[in-house]
C-alpha positions as CSV (number, residue, x, y, z in Angstrom):
1,M,27.8,-13.3,10.7
2,G,30.8,-12.2,12.5
3,G,33.2,-10.5,10.8
4,K,35.8,-13.1,10.8
5,E,34.0,-15.4,8.8
6,A,32.7,-12.9,6.3
7,N,36.5,-11.6,5.8
8,S,37.7,-15.6,5.4
9,G,36.0,-15.6,2.0
10,S,33.5,-18.5,4.0
11,G,29.6,-16.9,3.0
12,Q,26.4,-17.9,4.5
13,V,23.2,-19.4,2.7
14,M,19.7,-19.0,4.5
15,A,16.7,-19.5,3.2
16,F,12.8,-19.1,4.1
17,I,10.3,-21.5,3.7
18,N,6.5,-20.5,2.9
19,A,4.7,-21.9,5.7
20,P,1.2,-20.8,6.8
21,E,2.5,-21.5,10.6
22,G,5.6,-19.7,10.2
23,R,6.9,-16.4,11.7
24,I,5.9,-13.6,10.0
25,C,9.1,-11.8,8.6
26,S,10.1,-8.2,8.4
27,W,8.0,-8.5,4.5
28,G,4.9,-9.5,6.3
29,I,5.3,-12.8,4.8
30,P,4.8,-16.1,6.9
31,L,8.1,-18.1,6.9
32,A,10.4,-20.4,8.4
33,E,14.2,-20.2,8.4
34,A,16.5,-22.2,7.5
35,Y,20.2,-22.9,7.2
36,G,21.3,-25.7,5.1
37,V,23.0,-26.8,1.6
38,R,22.2,-27.5,-1.9
39,L,22.9,-31.5,-2.1
40,P,22.2,-33.8,-5.6
41,A,18.7,-35.2,-6.2
42,D,20.1,-38.9,-6.0
43,Y,22.5,-38.0,-3.1
44,Q,22.1,-40.9,-0.3
45,G,24.6,-40.0,3.0
46,E,23.8,-39.2,6.3
47,I,21.7,-36.7,7.6
48,P,22.0,-34.9,10.8
49,P,18.9,-35.8,13.2
50,Q,18.4,-31.8,13.2
51,M,17.9,-31.6,9.1
52,Q,15.8,-32.8,6.9
53,L,15.3,-33.0,3.3
54,M,13.3,-31.7,1.2
55,D,12.5,-31.3,-2.9
56,V,12.1,-27.7,-4.3
57,P,9.9,-27.5,-7.3
58,E,11.0,-25.6,-10.1
59,G,9.7,-21.9,-10.6
60,E,10.7,-19.1,-11.8
61,Y,12.6,-16.7,-9.5
62,I,13.4,-12.9,-9.3
63,V,17.6,-12.2,-8.3
64,F,18.6,-8.9,-6.4
65,E,22.2,-9.2,-6.0
66,H,25.0,-6.6,-5.3
67,G,28.7,-7.6,-5.9
68,P,31.6,-7.6,-4.0
69,F,32.1,-5.2,-0.8
70,D,34.0,-4.4,2.1
71,Y,32.4,-6.4,5.1
72,E,33.6,-4.4,8.0
73,T,32.7,-0.7,5.9
74,E,29.9,-1.3,3.6
75,N,27.8,-4.5,4.9
76,Q,25.0,-2.5,6.5
77,A,24.7,0.2,3.4
78,V,24.3,-2.7,0.8
79,E,22.1,-4.6,3.3
80,E,20.1,-1.0,3.0
81,K,20.1,-0.5,-0.6
82,I,19.3,-4.1,-1.5
83,E,16.3,-4.0,0.8
84,A,15.3,-1.3,-0.5
85,A,15.5,-2.0,-4.3
86,M,13.2,-5.2,-3.6
87,K,10.3,-2.6,-1.4
88,S,10.2,-0.2,-4.5
89,F,10.9,-3.1,-7.1
90,D,7.5,-3.1,-9.2
91,F,6.1,-6.3,-10.0
92,S,3.2,-5.8,-11.4
93,A,5.3,-3.7,-14.3
94,A,6.6,-7.0,-15.1
95,G,4.1,-8.8,-15.1
96,Y,4.9,-11.2,-12.1
97,C,3.8,-10.8,-8.3
98,L,5.9,-12.6,-5.2
99,D,4.7,-16.5,-5.2
100,T,3.6,-16.7,-1.8
101,T,2.6,-20.4,-2.3
102,A,3.3,-22.9,0.8
103,G,6.6,-24.5,0.3
104,R,7.8,-21.9,-1.7
105,V,11.4,-21.1,-1.0
106,F,13.0,-17.8,-0.8
107,Y,16.8,-18.0,-0.7
108,F,19.9,-15.5,0.9
109,Y,23.6,-15.6,0.4
110,H,25.7,-13.5,1.8
111,D,29.3,-13.8,0.6
112,C,31.0,-10.3,0.7
113,T,33.4,-11.6,-1.6
114,R,31.4,-12.4,-4.3
115,Y,27.6,-10.7,-3.1
116,W,24.7,-10.4,-1.2
117,K,21.7,-12.0,-3.2
118,Y,18.1,-12.6,-2.6
119,V,16.0,-14.9,-4.9
120,R,12.7,-14.5,-4.2
121,P,10.1,-16.9,-6.0
122,V,7.3,-15.2,-8.2
123,K,4.6,-16.5,-10.7
124,K,3.0,-14.5,-13.9
125,I,0.2,-12.5,-13.1
């Protein structure tokens, strides 16, 4: 995301879909990367040919979030803090683990005027 976009207040929403045939990301989980938007369940509008609709099943999630920050001077530091928090989080102490079931979705939100946020699917252990 370029600095101009970040400073304009527009954000980035990205999702990773657990997919056994997907690429292995830096988290070590096979994922397919996706960009998109949330639509109402009853959406009947046009779908661009390069896009697809999918129903995201209900489930439990954990959120790692940092509040507003200056894109130009803090973006890298915020990313490092969030990555460290996710890496060091003790899921078992909370009674959960990451849910890597095929089809579960990890979300990434990047809007420096609001937050840096990862939303990750979990399940009880």
